[in-house]
C-alpha positions as CSV (number, residue, x, y, z in Angstrom):
1,X,-24.0,-14.9,12.3
2,X,-23.5,-17.1,9.2
3,X,-26.1,-17.3,6.4
4,X,-26.7,-20.3,4.1
5,X,-26.6,-19.0,0.5
6,X,-26.9,-20.9,-2.7
7,X,-24.6,-19.9,-5.6
8,X,-24.1,-21.4,-9.1
9,X,-20.5,-21.8,-10.3
10,X,-19.9,-23.1,-13.8
11,X,-23.2,-25.0,-14.0
12,X,-23.1,-26.4,-10.4
13,X,-25.0,-25.3,-7.3
14,X,-23.0,-24.8,-4.1
15,X,-24.5,-24.2,-0.7
16,X,-22.3,-21.8,1.3
17,X,-22.2,-20.9,5.0
18,X,-21.0,-17.3,5.1
19,X,-21.5,-14.0,6.9
20,X,-22.1,-12.2,3.6
21,X,-25.4,-11.6,2.0
22,X,-26.9,-13.5,-1.0
23,X,-26.3,-10.5,-3.3
24,X,-22.6,-10.2,-2.4
25,X,-22.1,-14.0,-2.8
26,X,-23.9,-13.9,-6.2
27,X,-21.6,-11.1,-7.3
28,X,-18.5,-13.2,-6.3
29,X,-19.9,-16.2,-8.1
30,X,-20.5,-14.1,-11.3
31,X,-16.9,-12.8,-11.1
32,X,-15.6,-16.4,-10.7
33,X,-17.8,-17.7,-13.6
34,X,-16.6,-14.9,-15.9
35,X,-12.9,-15.7,-15.1
36,X,-13.6,-19.5,-15.6
37,X,-15.3,-18.8,-18.9
38,X,-12.3,-16.8,-20.1
39,X,-9.9,-19.5,-19.0
40,X,-11.9,-22.4,-20.4
41,X,-13.0,-20.7,-23.7
42,X,-11.8,-22.7,-26.6
43,X,-9.6,-25.0,-24.5
44,X,-11.4,-28.3,-24.4
45,X,-8.3,-30.1,-23.1
46,X,-8.6,-28.3,-19.8
47,X,-10.7,-29.9,-17.0
48,X,-12.9,-27.9,-14.7
49,X,-10.2,-28.3,-12.0
50,X,-7.5,-27.1,-14.3
51,X,-9.6,-24.0,-15.0
52,X,-10.1,-23.5,-11.3
53,X,-6.4,-23.8,-10.7
54,X,-5.6,-21.2,-13.4
55,X,-8.2,-18.7,-11.9
56,X,-6.8,-19.3,-8.4
57,X,-3.2,-18.6,-9.7
58,X,-4.4,-15.4,-11.4
59,X,-6.3,-14.3,-8.2
60,X,-3.2,-14.9,-6.0
61,X,-1.1,-12.9,-8.4
62,X,-3.5,-10.0,-8.3
63,X,-3.6,-10.1,-4.5
64,X,0.2,-10.1,-4.3
65,X,0.5,-7.1,-6.7
66,X,-2.1,-5.2,-4.7
67,X,-0.2,-5.8,-1.4
68,X,3.0,-4.7,-3.1
69,X,1.3,-1.5,-4.4
70,X,0.0,-0.8,-0.9
71,X,3.6,-1.2,0.5
72,X,4.8,1.4,-2.1
73,X,2.1,3.8,-1.1
74,X,2.9,3.4,2.6
75,X,6.6,4.1,1.8
76,X,5.6,7.3,0.0
77,X,3.4,8.3,3.0
78,X,6.4,7.8,5.3
79,X,8.6,9.9,3.0
80,X,6.0,12.7,3.1
81,X,5.8,12.5,6.9
82,X,9.6,12.7,7.2
83,X,9.8,15.7,4.8
84,X,7.1,17.4,6.8
85,X,8.9,16.8,10.1
86,X,12.2,18.1,8.6
87,X,10.3,21.2,7.3
88,X,8.7,21.8,10.7
89,X,12.1,21.5,12.5
90,X,13.7,23.9,10.0
91,X,10.8,26.3,10.5
92,X,11.2,26.2,14.3
93,X,15.0,26.8,13.9
94,X,14.4,29.8,11.6
95,X,11.9,31.2,14.0
96,X,14.2,30.8,17.0
97,X,17.2,32.4,15.2
98,X,15.1,35.3,13.9
99,X,13.7,36.0,17.3
100,X,17.2,35.8,18.9
101,X,18.7,38.1,16.2
102,X,15.8,40.6,16.6
103,X,16.1,40.7,20.4
104,X,19.9,41.1,20.2
105,X,19.5,44.0,17.7
106,X,16.9,45.7,19.8
107,X,19.1,45.4,22.9
108,X,22.2,46.9,21.1
109,X,20.0,49.7,19.6
110,X,18.7,50.6,23.1
111,X,22.2,50.5,24.6
112,X,23.5,52.9,21.9
113,X,20.5,55.1,22.2
114,X,21.0,55.3,26.0
115,X,24.7,56.0,25.4
116,X,23.8,58.8,22.9
117,X,21.4,60.3,25.4
118,X,24.2,60.4,27.9
119,X,26.6,61.9,25.4
120,X,24.1,64.5,24.4
121,X,23.6,65.4,28.1
122,X,27.3,65.6,28.5
123,X,27.6,67.8,25.4
124,X,25.0,70.2,26.7
125,X,26.9,70.6,29.9
126,X,30.1,70.9,28.0
127,X,28.7,73.8,25.8
128,X,27.7,75.6,29.0
129,X,31.3,75.4,30.2
130,X,32.9,75.9,26.8
131,X,35.3,78.6,28.0
132,X,36.7,76.2,30.6
133,X,36.7,72.9,28.8
134,X,37.3,73.8,25.1
135,X,39.9,71.1,24.8
136,X,37.6,68.6,26.4
137,X,34.8,69.7,24.0
138,X,36.9,68.8,21.0
139,X,37.6,65.4,22.4
140,X,34.0,64.9,23.2
141,X,32.9,65.9,19.7
142,X,35.3,63.3,18.2
143,X,33.8,60.7,20.5
144,X,30.3,61.9,19.6
145,X,31.1,61.6,15.9
146,X,32.5,58.2,16.4
147,X,29.4,57.1,18.3
148,X,27.2,58.7,15.6
149,X,29.0,56.6,13.0
150,X,28.5,53.5,15.2
151,X,24.8,54.3,15.4
152,X,24.7,54.7,11.6
153,X,26.4,51.3,11.2
154,X,24.0,49.8,13.8
155,X,21.0,51.2,11.9
156,X,22.4,49.7,8.7
157,X,22.8,46.4,10.5
158,X,19.3,46.6,11.9
159,X,18.0,47.3,8.4
160,X,19.8,44.2,7.1
161,X,18.4,42.1,10.0
162,X,14.9,43.4,9.2
163,X,15.4,42.4,5.5
164,X,16.6,39.0,6.6
165,X,13.7,38.7,8.9
166,X,11.3,39.5,6.0
167,X,13.1,36.8,3.9
168,X,12.7,34.4,6.8
169,X,9.0,35.2,7.2
170,X,8.5,34.6,3.4
171,X,10.4,31.3,3.8
172,X,8.2,30.4,6.7
173,X,5.0,31.1,4.7
174,X,6.4,29.0,1.8
175,X,7.1,26.1,4.3
176,X,3.6,26.5,5.7
177,X,2.1,26.3,2.2
178,X,4.2,23.2,1.4
179,X,3.2,21.6,4.7
180,X,-0.5,22.3,3.8
181,X,0.0,20.6,0.4
182,X,1.7,17.7,2.1
183,X,-1.1,17.4,4.6
184,X,-3.6,17.2,1.8
185,X,-1.6,14.6,-0.1
186,X,-1.3,12.6,3.1
187,X,-5.0,12.7,3.7
188,X,-5.7,11.7,0.1
189,X,-3.2,8.8,0.4
190,X,-4.7,7.7,3.7
191,X,-8.2,7.6,2.1
192,X,-6.8,5.7,-0.9
193,X,-5.0,3.3,1.4
194,X,-8.2,2.7,3.4
195,X,-10.1,2.0,0.1
196,X,-7.4,-0.4,-1.0
197,X,-7.4,-2.2,2.4
198,X,-11.2,-2.6,2.2
199,X,-10.9,-4.0,-1.4
200,X,-8.2,-6.4,-0.3
201,X,-10.3,-7.6,2.7
202,X,-13.2,-8.3,0.4
203,X,-10.9,-10.0,-2.2
204,X,-9.3,-12.2,0.5
205,X,-12.7,-13.4,1.7
206,X,-13.6,-14.3,-1.9
207,X,-10.2,-16.0,-2.4
208,X,-10.7,-18.1,0.7
209,X,-14.1,-19.2,-0.5
210,X,-12.7,-20.0,-4.0
211,X,-9.9,-22.1,-2.5
212,X,-12.5,-24.2,-0.5
213,X,-14.3,-24.8,-3.8
214,X,-11.1,-25.7,-5.5
215,X,-10.3,-28.3,-2.8
216,X,-13.7,-29.8,-3.3
217,X,-13.2,-30.0,-7.0
218,X,-9.9,-31.7,-6.5
219,X,-11.5,-34.3,-4.2
220,X,-14.1,-35.0,-6.9
221,X,-11.4,-35.3,-9.5
222,X,-9.5,-37.9,-7.3
223,X,-12.7,-39.9,-7.0
224,X,-13.1,-39.9,-10.8
225,X,-9.5,-41.1,-11.2
226,X,-10.0,-43.9,-8.7
227,X,-13.2,-45.0,-10.6
228,X,-11.2,-45.0,-13.9
229,X,-8.5,-47.2,-12.3
230,X,-11.2,-49.6,-11.2
231,X,-12.6,-49.8,-14.7
232,X,-9.2,-50.4,-16.1
233,X,-8.6,-53.3,-13.7
234,X,-12.0,-54.8,-14.6
235,X,-11.2,-54.4,-18.3
236,X,-7.8,-56.1,-17.9
237,X,-9.5,-59.0,-16.1
238,X,-12.0,-59.4,-19.0
239,X,-9.2,-59.4,-21.5
240,X,-7.4,-62.1,-19.6
241,X,-10.6,-64.3,-19.5
242,X,-11.1,-63.9,-23.2
243,X,-7.5,-65.0,-23.9
244,X,-8.0,-68.0,-21.6
245,X,-11.2,-69.0,-23.4
246,X,-9.6,-68.7,-26.8
247,X,-6.6,-70.8,-25.7
248,X,-9.0,-73.5,-24.4
249,X,-11.0,-73.4,-27.7
250,X,-7.9,-73.7,-30.0
251,X,-7.1,-77.5,-29.7
252,X,-10.7,-78.8,-29.9
253,X,-11.9,-80.3,-33.2
254,X,-15.4,-79.5,-32.5
255,X,-16.3,-75.8,-32.4
256,X,-16.8,-74.7,-28.9
257,X,-19.7,-72.5,-27.8
258,X,-19.0,-68.9,-28.6
259,X,-18.2,-66.8,-25.6
260,X,-19.2,-63.1,-25.8
261,X,-17.9,-60.2,-23.8
262,X,-21.3,-59.7,-22.3
263,X,-21.4,-63.3,-21.1
264,X,-17.9,-63.0,-19.5
265,X,-19.0,-59.8,-17.9
266,X,-22.0,-61.4,-16.4
267,X,-19.9,-64.4,-15.3
268,X,-17.4,-62.0,-13.7
269,X,-20.2,-60.3,-11.9
270,X,-21.4,-63.7,-10.7
271,X,-17.9,-64.6,-9.4
272,X,-17.7,-61.3,-7.6
273,X,-21.0,-61.9,-5.9
């Protein structure tokens, strides 16, 4: 519902139909008066409409720069979101590779342990029958030593994988920390963006009100110009009458009655009637 509020702008009262309160409208009027005073200060050659136009130009420039700043902030937010998505994807990839490597290492370790268990069982049986399979025992020991070396290499590999897993875990923690920082920055930027949008909405409402007042001032200025043209036409008519009277008076020997400008003006008004 619109309210009728009365504001004073540069010495004139204006009745406005607006959805805003009287206090808000007064603050807008004070801001406009302050800008007009700064523009008109010491510049007597400027008309009230000229001052209004300069203030309007300054307001539009400020609104444009605010929109541009918001676009830059939105671009930064999109960059942060893209970085967070890439970090999240990298984290998922690292988790998946780490889980696959750990599962593979555990499977290989179990297979070797099972194989060692089988070899140990075969070795126990071979020892019991050492007198009969001495040659086979030597071959078995060679195989056992080879398997032991393979187990040692596998343990070394598992240790390396565990170290890589720890490194990946540390990297995951670092990515999580960076993501938390990015989330905080994004929240902060969203709040700032919301505040800027609210300020722009208020400013655009004030700018629309100001442009309506500027249009009204321009209309008044056009009326004044039309009045000045009318006055100039009447003044030219009076000058022409004076010249005619002086021409009529010149050849006469007897001095003619003196015609004054006031008399001509009165005659002119009579003719108009």
